[in-house]
C-alpha positions as CSV (number, residue, x, y, z in Angstrom):
1,X,0.0,0.0,0.0
2,X,1.3,3.4,-0.9
3,X,1.1,6.5,1.4
4,X,-1.8,7.9,-0.7
5,X,-4.0,4.7,-0.7
6,X,-5.6,5.1,2.7
7,X,-6.3,8.8,2.5
8,X,-7.7,8.3,-1.1
9,X,-9.9,5.5,0.3
10,X,-11.3,7.7,3.0
11,X,-11.9,10.6,0.6
12,X,-13.7,8.2,-1.8
13,X,-15.9,6.8,1.0
14,X,-16.7,10.4,2.1
15,X,-17.7,11.4,-1.4
16,X,-19.8,8.4,-1.9
17,X,-21.6,8.8,1.4
18,X,-22.5,12.3,0.3
19,X,-23.8,11.0,-3.0
20,X,-25.7,8.3,-1.2
21,X,-27.3,10.9,1.1
22,X,-28.2,12.9,-2.0
23,X,-30.1,9.9,-3.3
24,X,-31.9,9.3,0.0
25,X,-32.7,13.0,0.2
26,X,-34.3,12.8,-3.3
27,X,-36.4,9.9,-2.3
28,X,-37.5,11.5,1.0
29,X,-38.0,15.1,-0.4
30,X,-38.6,14.7,-4.2
31,X,-39.7,18.3,-4.7
32,X,-36.2,19.4,-3.6
33,X,-34.3,16.7,-5.4
34,X,-30.7,16.9,-6.6
35,X,-31.0,13.8,-8.9
36,X,-31.1,13.7,-11.8
37,X,-28.3,16.2,-11.8
38,X,-29.8,18.5,-14.5
39,X,-30.8,21.7,-12.6
40,X,-28.3,24.5,-13.0
41,X,-27.4,25.2,-9.4
42,X,-24.4,24.9,-7.1
43,X,-25.6,21.4,-6.1
44,X,-25.4,20.3,-9.7
45,X,-21.6,21.0,-9.8
46,X,-21.0,19.6,-6.3
47,X,-22.7,16.4,-7.1
48,X,-21.1,15.9,-10.5
49,X,-17.7,16.7,-9.0
50,X,-18.3,14.1,-6.2
51,X,-19.5,11.6,-8.8
52,X,-16.4,12.0,-11.1
53,X,-14.1,12.0,-8.1
54,X,-15.6,8.7,-6.8
55,X,-15.2,7.1,-10.3
56,X,-11.6,8.3,-10.7
57,X,-10.6,7.3,-7.2
58,X,-12.3,3.9,-7.6
59,X,-10.1,3.4,-10.6
60,X,-7.0,4.6,-8.8
61,X,-7.7,2.4,-5.8
62,X,-7.9,-0.7,-8.1
63,X,-4.3,0.2,-9.2
64,X,-2.9,1.3,-5.9
65,X,-4.3,-1.6,-3.8
66,X,-4.2,-4.3,-6.4
67,X,-4.2,-7.9,-5.0
68,X,-3.7,-7.0,-1.4
69,X,-6.8,-8.9,-0.2
70,X,-7.5,-12.4,1.0
71,X,-8.1,-14.1,-2.4
72,X,-4.8,-13.8,-4.3
73,X,-5.3,-16.8,-6.6
74,X,-6.2,-16.5,-10.3
75,X,-9.6,-18.1,-9.6
76,X,-11.0,-14.7,-8.9
77,X,-10.8,-13.9,-12.6
78,X,-13.2,-16.8,-13.3
79,X,-16.0,-15.1,-11.4
80,X,-15.1,-11.4,-11.6
81,X,-14.2,-11.4,-15.3
82,X,-17.6,-12.5,-16.7
83,X,-19.4,-10.2,-14.2
84,X,-17.3,-7.2,-15.3
85,X,-17.7,-8.1,-19.0
86,X,-21.5,-8.5,-18.6
87,X,-21.7,-5.3,-16.8
88,X,-19.6,-3.4,-19.2
89,X,-21.6,-4.7,-22.1
90,X,-24.9,-3.8,-20.5
91,X,-23.7,-0.3,-19.7
92,X,-22.5,0.2,-23.3
93,X,-25.7,-1.2,-24.8
94,X,-27.7,1.1,-22.6
95,X,-25.7,4.2,-23.5
96,X,-25.8,3.4,-27.2
97,X,-29.6,2.8,-27.1
98,X,-30.5,5.8,-24.9
99,X,-28.0,8.2,-26.4
100,X,-25.5,10.4,-24.5
101,X,-27.9,13.3,-24.0
102,X,-30.6,11.1,-22.3
103,X,-27.9,9.3,-20.4
104,X,-26.7,12.5,-18.8
105,X,-30.2,13.3,-17.6
106,X,-31.3,15.8,-20.3
107,X,-34.8,15.0,-21.7
108,X,-34.2,13.9,-25.2
109,X,-37.1,11.5,-25.9
110,X,-38.5,8.5,-24.2
111,X,-36.7,5.2,-25.0
112,X,-37.9,1.7,-24.3
113,X,-36.0,-0.3,-27.0
114,X,-32.9,-2.4,-26.7
115,X,-32.0,-3.3,-23.0
116,X,-34.8,-0.9,-21.9
117,X,-37.3,-3.4,-23.1
118,X,-36.1,-5.8,-20.4
119,X,-35.1,-3.5,-17.5
120,X,-35.8,0.2,-16.8
121,X,-32.2,0.7,-15.6
122,X,-29.8,-1.3,-17.7
123,X,-26.9,1.1,-17.2
124,X,-27.3,1.1,-13.4
125,X,-27.7,-2.7,-13.4
126,X,-24.6,-3.0,-15.7
127,X,-22.6,-0.8,-13.4
128,X,-23.5,-3.0,-10.4
129,X,-22.3,-6.1,-12.3
130,X,-19.2,-4.2,-13.5
131,X,-18.1,-2.8,-10.1
132,X,-18.8,-6.1,-8.4
133,X,-16.7,-8.0,-11.0
134,X,-13.9,-5.5,-10.8
135,X,-13.8,-5.6,-7.0
136,X,-13.5,-9.4,-7.1
137,X,-10.7,-9.2,-9.7
138,X,-8.8,-6.5,-7.8
139,X,-8.7,-8.5,-4.6
140,X,-8.6,-5.5,-2.3
141,X,-10.7,-4.7,0.8
142,X,-10.6,-1.0,0.0
143,X,-11.9,-1.6,-3.6
144,X,-14.5,-4.0,-2.3
145,X,-15.8,-1.3,0.1
146,X,-15.7,1.6,-2.4
147,X,-17.2,-0.5,-5.2
148,X,-20.0,-1.8,-3.1
149,X,-20.8,1.7,-2.0
150,X,-20.9,2.6,-5.7
151,X,-23.2,-0.3,-6.4
152,X,-25.5,0.7,-3.6
153,X,-25.7,4.2,-5.1
154,X,-26.6,2.7,-8.5
155,X,-29.3,0.6,-6.8
156,X,-30.9,3.5,-5.0
157,X,-30.6,6.3,-7.6
158,X,-33.4,4.9,-9.9
159,X,-35.9,5.2,-7.0
160,X,-34.8,8.9,-6.6
161,X,-35.1,9.6,-10.4
162,X,-38.5,8.0,-11.0
163,X,-40.6,11.0,-9.9
164,X,-38.6,13.2,-12.4
165,X,-39.2,10.6,-15.1
166,X,-43.0,10.7,-14.4
167,X,-42.9,14.5,-14.6
168,X,-41.0,14.4,-17.9
169,X,-42.8,11.6,-19.7
170,X,-46.1,11.3,-17.8
171,X,-48.4,8.5,-18.7
172,X,-45.9,7.0,-21.1
173,X,-43.4,6.4,-18.3
174,X,-46.1,5.4,-15.8
175,X,-47.3,2.7,-18.2
176,X,-43.7,1.6,-18.9
177,X,-43.0,1.4,-15.2
178,X,-45.9,-1.0,-14.7
179,X,-44.8,-3.2,-17.6
180,X,-41.0,-3.4,-17.2
181,X,-39.1,-4.2,-13.9
182,X,-36.8,-1.7,-12.3
183,X,-33.9,-4.2,-12.5
184,X,-35.0,-7.8,-13.2
């Protein structure tokens, strides 16, 4: 472990706890939500900065704390590799289908094709698989903690975003929500 690893881990956990609190806040107080992060305010920039920091520091922790955990054998690749590949593929398919504008939270037309025909949140679901797979492969307790926090955020965020989607797309989204599962 390098001298920066533990402070980076703590900063990552702090950033992700704030993001998690933001998601919970949006669920509890939807009329004052910060997700999706589209409203031009100070919170928009704070939340995006925390989000990008969490992603970048997750990646850095994979490198800095690689293979320091309890499962050093190559067998971890047999489980983590397919999970990460499935997740990456699902995220990519979702982005290509939805488009980058819709993916970033800007209303650019309702989509229910491709992976959105099977799950309302293929990108979030893919991210959960991807981060779980990478945390298994990395074999690091720090990465496991930060990636599971990231996965938790991806599991809670759709609940926070749904009131906004109902506002944006009305009956079309309400009908879609009744026909397609949030995740499975």
